[in-house]
N, C-alpha and C positions, 0 to 999 in steps of 0.2 A: 330849244323848244321842249317843253314837257309833254306829257301824254294825257289826253282827256278820255275817260271811260264813262260810258253812258249809264252804267248800272244794269245793262241787259246784254247777256251773252258775249261779254268781252273779257278775256282772261289770257294770261301768259304763263306757260309752263317752262320753267328754266332748268329742269332736269336735276342732275346730280346733287346729292345732299350730304349733310352731316347728321349724325345720330344724336339727338338731344340727350339721350341717356348716357352717352359716353364722353361728352365734352361740354365745357362752358360755351356760351353762344350769345351773340347780339344780333337783333333783327331791326333794321333801321329803314326809314323812308320819309320823304317829304310828301304830304298829302293835303288836298283841298277838297272838302265835301261841298257839293252843290246844294244838297238838301238831305237832311236826315229823314229819309222816307221809309226806312225799314229798321228792324231791330238790330241787325249787324251789318257793318260795312267792312269787308275783309281786305287787308293789305297783303299780309304774308300768311300762307297756309301750307302745311305739309300734307301730301297725299299718302295713301296706303294705310295699312293696319297700324294703329297707334299714332298716326299723324294727327296733329292738332292745329287749331287756328292759333297762330303764333303772335300776330299783331293785328288788331282791328278795333273798331269802335262798337259800343253796345248802348242801346237804350235801356237804362236800368229801371225805368218806370217814371211816369209823370213827365215824359218827354225830356229826360235828363240823359244826355249822351256823354260817355266817357271813353277814354282809352282802356283797352282790356287785352288779356291773353288767356288762353285755355291750356297752357302748359301744365302738365300734371293732372289733367282731367278735371279741373275745377277753375272757375273764374278768379282771376286777380284783377280787380278793377281800380282804375285811377280815381282820384278824388276831385279833379277839376272838371266842371261841366264845360263841354265843348259846343253845346247846342246853339249858343248865340254866335258861334264863330264860322258859320257857313260862309263860303266865299273867301276864306282866309287860308293862306299857306301855313301849315303847322308841321314841325318836325316831330316824328313819333319814333319811339324805340322801346323794345323789350330786351332785357338782358337776363341771362341765367348764369349763376356763379359757378356751376359745376354740372357734370352729368351725374345721374344716379340719385340717391336719396339726399334729402335735405338741401336742395339747391335754393338759394335766394333768388327769387324772381322780382325784378325791379322794372317799373314802367317810367318812361320819361316823356314829357311834353315840352317842346321848345327848349330842350337841353336841361330841364330841371326834373328832379325826381318827383313822381306823382303817385306813388303807391308801391307797396312791396308785399311779398308773402313768402312762405317756405313751402316748396312743392317737390314732388318726386317725378321728374320728367320721364315719360314713357319712351321705350325703345321704338324708333321709327326710322326707316331708310327710304321712304318714298320721295318722289320729286317735290320740289318747291313750286308753289303756284302763287301768282300775283293776281289779285283782283276778285277772288271768289272762294267759296268753300270747296271741299273735295269733289263734289259732283260737277263743279265748274259751272253750275247754273243757279246757285243760290247765294244769298248774302253778298251780292256783288257790290263793288266799289262804285259809287255814284259821284264822280268828280275827277279831279286831276291827281296824278302821281309823278314823282321825279326822284332820281337818284336813290334807288332801292338797293340795299346792301345787307349781306350777312357775313359775320365773322365767327371763327371758331374760338372765341375768347370773350370774356366779359369786358366790354369797354368801360373806361372810367368816366365819371361825370365831367371831367375836364375835356375829354375827347368828344363827348356828346355835345357839350356846350360849344366847342369849336365848330362842329358841323352845323349846329343851329346858327352860328354866326357867319356861316358861308363857306367854311373849308370843305373841299371836295372829299367825299368818303374814300376815294381812290388812294389818298395819301395817309389815311388813318390806319395805323397798325397793318401795313400792307402785307406783312408776312403771314398774318392770320385771316386775310380777306378771302372768303370762299366764293361769294357772288357779288358782283357790282353791276347792276342793270341801270344804265343811265336813263333809259326811256327817252332818247332823243327822237324828235320828229315823229314819223309815222311809217314804220316799216317792219317787216319780219323776214328772216329771223332777227331777234333782238341781240344786240351786241352784249357780251358779258365780259367785262374787263377784270373780273376776279377769277373766272374760269373760262377762258376763251373757247374751249371745246364744248361747253354747255351753253350754246346760244338758246335764247328763248323762242318758243313757238307761240305765235299769236293766234288766238281764236277770236273771230269777229273783226270789227273795223274800229280802230280808235283814231283820234285826231290830234294833231300837234297844236299846242297852245303855249303862251308865254310861261317861262319857268320862274321859280322863286329867285330872290336875289342871292345867288350863290356863285362861288368861283366855278368856272367852266373847266371841264376835263381837259380840253386842249391846252390849257395853261401849263399842264404838266407833261405833255407829250413832246 
C-alpha cells in the first residue's frame, strides 16, 4: 500500500541529512497528484538555514505544471508539462553531480532526463521533510507517494530508468543509500530502510492506497 496525502497538514520528518554542499546527491520518489490546485507540491524538502525544496512540482504559468528543484537558490524547471497527468503514477528524481560550486542539477520524469542546469548547492544540515515546505504547512503534496529515497551520489540514467520500470530503490547503489522511506500502509513512526535509526515522524493522518506497479521490498528481505 502507498500513502495518500490530502494536501492539508500532513507531513513526515525523516530526520538526519546529508549536506548538499559537500556531496553529490539523488532525490527520488513515486508520486501521483490528485489535482494541481496550488503553485507548488513538495515531495522532498530540507529544513533549516540553507535548506531548499529539493524535488517538487511548480505551476510555471498558464496552468503548466512541471517538475522542478530549488537547489542552488534558483529554479531548475523540467520541460514536460505534467498538468494532464493528474491521477497517474509518475517517477520523479533530482540529481546533483557534486557538492559545492558548479554542480550539474538534472531532473528526471519517468526515468528520462527532463531538464538540467549548473548551480552551487548551499550548505544545509537540517532534517529532510516529505510532503511540505519548511514550515510544514505550505505547498503540501495533494495526492499519493510511494518509495521515497535519497542517495549520497548522482545516480545514472540507467539506474533511474530501472526504478521507473519497477526495481525497488532499496537495491539501487545500496552503499550510498541514505534514506529509503517505503511509505507502506498508514502508521508512524515511518520505517526507514536506508537509515533505520532515523524513522519518520508523521504529522496529521494519511491513508493507505494501492501502490504503483513496482517490485515490493519484501522480495529482497
